[in-house]
DOGUNU-719543 format. One record per residue (C-alpha): residue number from 1; residue in one letter; chain; z negated, x, y negated. Coordinates in nm, 3 decimals, padded with zeros to 5 digits. Example, Ala and Ser with C-alpha at 12.3 -4.5 7.8 and 13.67 -1.06 7.14 Angstrom:
% DOGUNU-719543
[rec 1; "A"; "A"; [-00.780; 01.230; 00.450]]
[rec 2; "S"; "A"; [-00.714; 01.367; 00.106]]
***
This chain:
% DOGUNU-719543
[rec 1; "M"; "A"; [-10.748; 07.750; -10.915]]
[rec 2; "A"; "A"; [-10.603; 07.707; -10.568]]
[rec 3; "L"; "A"; [-10.232; 07.743; -10.509]]
[rec 4; "N"; "A"; [-10.082; 07.467; -10.300]]
[rec 5; "F"; "A"; [-09.795; 07.611; -10.097]]
[rec 6; "C"; "A"; [-09.612; 07.341; -09.907]]
[rec 7; "P"; "A"; [-09.345; 07.376; -09.639]]
[rec 8; "R"; "A"; [-08.987; 07.371; -09.760]]
[rec 9; "G"; "A"; [-08.863; 07.027; -09.851]]
[rec 10; "K"; "A"; [-09.212; 06.895; -09.921]]
[rec 11; "E"; "A"; [-09.330; 06.797; -10.266]]
[rec 12; "R"; "A"; [-09.509; 07.073; -10.455]]
[rec 13; "R"; "A"; [-09.768; 07.008; -10.719]]
[rec 14; "S"; "A"; [-09.731; 07.160; -11.062]]
[rec 15; "L"; "A"; [-09.931; 07.475; -11.127]]
[rec 16; "T"; "A"; [-10.110; 07.531; -11.455]]
[rec 17; "S"; "A"; [-10.241; 07.861; -11.584]]
[rec 18; "P"; "A"; [-10.623; 07.858; -11.588]]
[rec 19; "W"; "A"; [-10.618; 08.089; -11.891]]
[rec 20; "Y"; "A"; [-10.365; 07.925; -12.120]]
[rec 21; "G"; "A"; [-10.314; 07.574; -11.983]]
[rec 22; "A"; "A"; [-09.938; 07.632; -11.987]]
[rec 23; "P"; "A"; [-09.717; 07.551; -11.688]]
[rec 24; "M"; "A"; [-09.673; 07.843; -11.452]]
[rec 25; "A"; "A"; [-09.352; 07.941; -11.279]]
[rec 26; "E"; "A"; [-09.352; 07.843; -10.914]]
[rec 27; "I"; "A"; [-09.401; 08.153; -10.702]]
[rec 28; "K"; "A"; [-09.136; 08.172; -10.435]]
[rec 29; "K"; "A"; [-09.168; 08.524; -10.292]]
[rec 30; "F"; "A"; [-09.303; 08.861; -10.389]]
[rec 31; "Q"; "A"; [-09.273; 09.213; -10.257]]
[rec 32; "V"; "A"; [-09.510; 09.508; -10.260]]
[rec 33; "T"; "A"; [-09.354; 09.826; -10.399]]
[rec 34; "F"; "A"; [-09.467; 10.177; -10.307]]
[rec 35; "D"; "A"; [-09.376; 10.483; -10.515]]
[rec 36; "C"; "A"; [-09.334; 10.766; -10.266]]
[rec 37; "A"; "A"; [-09.164; 11.094; -10.175]]
[rec 38; "E"; "A"; [-08.994; 10.984; -09.851]]
[rec 39; "P"; "A"; [-08.907; 10.612; -09.858]]
[rec 40; "E"; "A"; [-08.763; 10.576; -09.508]]
[rec 41; "R"; "A"; [-09.042; 10.773; -09.341]]
[rec 42; "L"; "A"; [-09.314; 10.574; -09.519]]
[rec 43; "A"; "A"; [-09.137; 10.242; -09.452]]
[rec 44; "R"; "A"; [-09.114; 10.318; -09.081]]
[rec 45; "F"; "A"; [-09.486; 10.409; -09.077]]
[rec 46; "W"; "A"; [-09.575; 10.072; -09.232]]
[rec 47; "C"; "A"; [-09.341; 09.894; -08.987]]
[rec 48; "E"; "A"; [-09.558; 10.035; -08.707]]
[rec 49; "V"; "A"; [-09.884; 09.949; -08.885]]
[rec 50; "L"; "A"; [-09.794; 09.587; -08.960]]
[rec 51; "G"; "A"; [-09.544; 09.497; -08.689]]
[rec 52; "Y"; "A"; [-09.272; 09.475; -08.954]]
[rec 53; "V"; "A"; [-08.905; 09.555; -08.898]]
[rec 54; "V"; "A"; [-08.627; 09.725; -09.091]]
[rec 55; "P"; "A"; [-08.400; 09.452; -09.233]]
[rec 56; "P"; "A"; [-08.027; 09.447; -09.156]]
[rec 57; "P"; "A"; [-07.815; 09.686; -09.365]]
[rec 58; "P"; "A"; [-07.653; 09.550; -09.683]]
[rec 59; "K"; "A"; [-07.342; 09.335; -09.645]]
[rec 60; "G"; "A"; [-07.032; 09.538; -09.572]]
[rec 61; "F"; "A"; [-07.216; 09.804; -09.368]]
[rec 62; "D"; "A"; [-07.266; 09.811; -08.992]]
[rec 63; "T"; "A"; [-07.563; 10.049; -09.004]]
[rec 64; "W"; "A"; [-07.808; 10.196; -09.252]]
[rec 65; "D"; "A"; [-07.647; 10.536; -09.190]]
[rec 66; "D"; "A"; [-07.310; 10.391; -09.300]]
[rec 67; "Y"; "A"; [-07.475; 10.255; -09.615]]
[rec 68; "T"; "A"; [-07.645; 10.589; -09.688]]
[rec 69; "R"; "A"; [-07.321; 10.786; -09.648]]
[rec 70; "A"; "A"; [-07.151; 10.553; -09.898]]
[rec 71; "Q"; "A"; [-07.406; 10.632; -10.171]]
[rec 72; "P"; "A"; [-07.370; 10.914; -10.425]]
[rec 73; "P"; "A"; [-07.568; 11.219; -10.305]]
[rec 74; "E"; "A"; [-07.841; 11.176; -10.568]]
[rec 75; "Q"; "A"; [-07.905; 10.816; -10.455]]
[rec 76; "R"; "A"; [-07.921; 10.882; -10.081]]
[rec 77; "G"; "A"; [-08.266; 10.806; -09.948]]
[rec 78; "A"; "A"; [-08.380; 10.671; -10.286]]
[rec 79; "W"; "A"; [-08.526; 10.356; -10.133]]
[rec 80; "F"; "A"; [-08.600; 10.177; -09.808]]
[rec 81; "A"; "A"; [-08.764; 09.848; -09.712]]
[rec 82; "C"; "A"; [-08.931; 09.666; -09.428]]
[rec 83; "V"; "A"; [-08.991; 09.297; -09.369]]
[rec 84; "D"; "A"; [-09.214; 09.067; -09.171]]
[rec 85; "P"; "A"; [-08.998; 08.947; -08.879]]
[rec 86; "S"; "A"; [-09.156; 08.600; -08.907]]
[rec 87; "G"; "A"; [-09.054; 08.579; -09.273]]
[rec 88; "V"; "A"; [-09.409; 08.493; -09.379]]
[rec 89; "G"; "A"; [-09.545; 08.822; -09.515]]
[rec 90; "P"; "A"; [-09.413; 08.999; -09.824]]
[rec 91; "R"; "A"; [-09.127; 09.247; -09.815]]
[rec 92; "L"; "A"; [-09.241; 09.608; -09.858]]
[rec 93; "Y"; "A"; [-09.016; 09.820; -10.079]]
[rec 94; "F"; "A"; [-09.042; 10.200; -10.095]]
[rec 95; "Q"; "A"; [-08.885; 10.389; -10.384]]
[rec 96; "R"; "A"; [-08.858; 10.764; -10.424]]
[rec 97; "V"; "A"; [-09.024; 10.904; -10.735]]
[rec 98; "P"; "A"; [-09.034; 11.268; -10.846]]
[rec 99; "E"; "A"; [-09.408; 11.289; -10.908]]
[rec 100; "G"; "A"; [-09.666; 11.307; -10.633]]
[rec 101; "K"; "A"; [-09.973; 11.087; -10.600]]
[rec 102; "A"; "A"; [-10.244; 11.218; -10.832]]
[rec 103; "V"; "A"; [-10.524; 10.960; -10.846]]
[rec 104; "K"; "A"; [-10.680; 10.681; -10.642]]
[rec 105; "N"; "A"; [-10.472; 10.365; -10.595]]
[rec 106; "R"; "A"; [-10.561; 10.080; -10.830]]
[rec 107; "V"; "A"; [-10.446; 09.834; -10.562]]
[rec 108; "H"; "A"; [-10.455; 09.881; -10.185]]
[rec 109; "L"; "A"; [-10.362; 09.691; -09.872]]
[rec 110; "D"; "A"; [-10.624; 09.557; -09.631]]
[rec 111; "V"; "A"; [-10.497; 09.554; -09.273]]
[rec 112; "R"; "A"; [-10.690; 09.253; -09.137]]
[rec 113; "V"; "A"; [-10.762; 09.298; -08.767]]
[rec 114; "G"; "A"; [-11.127; 09.193; -08.747]]
[rec 115; "T"; "A"; [-11.114; 08.850; -08.909]]
[rec 116; "G"; "A"; [-11.389; 08.625; -08.772]]
[rec 117; "L"; "A"; [-11.566; 08.904; -08.583]]
[rec 118; "V"; "A"; [-11.909; 09.047; -08.667]]
[rec 119; "G"; "A"; [-12.135; 09.329; -08.560]]
[rec 120; "E"; "A"; [-12.048; 09.567; -08.279]]
[rec 121; "E"; "A"; [-11.753; 09.352; -08.167]]
[rec 122; "R"; "A"; [-11.594; 09.377; -08.514]]
[rec 123; "L"; "A"; [-11.664; 09.750; -08.536]]
[rec 124; "A"; "A"; [-11.504; 09.812; -08.195]]
[rec 125; "V"; "A"; [-11.184; 09.627; -08.293]]
[rec 126; "L"; "A"; [-11.162; 09.814; -08.625]]
[rec 127; "E"; "A"; [-11.224; 10.151; -08.459]]
[rec 128; "A"; "A"; [-10.953; 10.083; -08.198]]
[rec 129; "E"; "A"; [-10.703; 09.999; -08.473]]
[rec 130; "C"; "A"; [-10.812; 10.307; -08.668]]
[rec 131; "A"; "A"; [-10.742; 10.526; -08.363]]
[rec 132; "R"; "A"; [-10.395; 10.368; -08.323]]
[rec 133; "L"; "A"; [-10.315; 10.437; -08.689]]
[rec 134; "V"; "A"; [-10.445; 10.796; -08.674]]
[rec 135; "A"; "A"; [-10.202; 10.852; -08.385]]
[rec 136; "L"; "A"; [-09.923; 10.736; -08.622]]
[rec 137; "G"; "A"; [-10.029; 10.992; -08.885]]
[rec 138; "A"; "A"; [-10.286; 10.802; -09.093]]
[rec 139; "V"; "A"; [-10.610; 10.971; -09.197]]
[rec 140; "H"; "A"; [-10.952; 10.817; -09.123]]
[rec 141; "V"; "A"; [-11.157; 10.857; -09.443]]
[rec 142; "R"; "A"; [-11.487; 10.706; -09.329]]
[rec 143; "T"; "A"; [-11.637; 10.407; -09.150]]
[rec 144; "L"; "A"; [-11.847; 10.163; -09.350]]
[rec 145; "Y"; "A"; [-12.080; 09.961; -09.127]]
[rec 146; "D"; "A"; [-12.403; 09.780; -09.212]]
[rec 147; "G"; "A"; [-12.488; 09.643; -08.867]]
[rec 148; "N"; "A"; [-12.292; 09.323; -08.928]]
[rec 149; "D"; "A"; [-11.983; 09.387; -09.138]]
[rec 150; "A"; "A"; [-11.746; 09.683; -09.121]]
[rec 151; "C"; "A"; [-11.449; 09.831; -09.306]]
[rec 152; "I"; "A"; [-11.258; 10.155; -09.247]]
[rec 153; "P"; "A"; [-11.091; 10.317; -09.551]]
[rec 154; "M"; "A"; [-10.785; 10.522; -09.451]]
[rec 155; "L"; "A"; [-10.490; 10.710; -09.601]]
[rec 156; "D"; "A"; [-10.128; 10.652; -09.502]]
[rec 157; "I"; "A"; [-09.889; 10.942; -09.437]]
[rec 158; "E"; "A"; [-09.838; 10.999; -09.812]]
[rec 159; "G"; "A"; [-10.204; 10.967; -09.909]]
[rec 160; "N"; "A"; [-10.206; 10.602; -10.023]]
[rec 161; "E"; "A"; [-10.540; 10.433; -09.962]]
[rec 162; "F"; "A"; [-10.566; 10.126; -09.742]]
[rec 163; "C"; "A"; [-10.843; 09.965; -09.540]]
[rec 164; "V"; "A"; [-10.868; 09.846; -09.184]]
[rec 165; "D"; "A"; [-11.074; 09.532; -09.227]]
***
């Protein structure tokens, strides 16, 4: 099943579930949520990785610091977010949780920098991006390269897996 996303104001076709045949709700937006120890720190890391920005503070606050100071002490720093400045990509939401990461992620992000490239050219682009991310605090796990295709698994600053692809 292919989803047909049309620009605003254009007619959208009805979506039907391939499993049940029932009408599906129209998907408007989604966000990716990270459980983490330090929401603002991790959000700012991902802003640098993806070229995202910190959204404006909530209504009624001039700065994020003003918003934070207005929260009860136990809620300060409980969450943070970043957004695609073009409005196209999903919002990333980071929420503080008490437990640390214990096992491999069941879902991970692929940072797509080598689309359309192959061989040594692709590998060089991926390795350059890997070096940039290591300088931000990411960890290079390994480089997978078969002479044509390449992928570089990495860890973010809290140990979440992602790939440079």
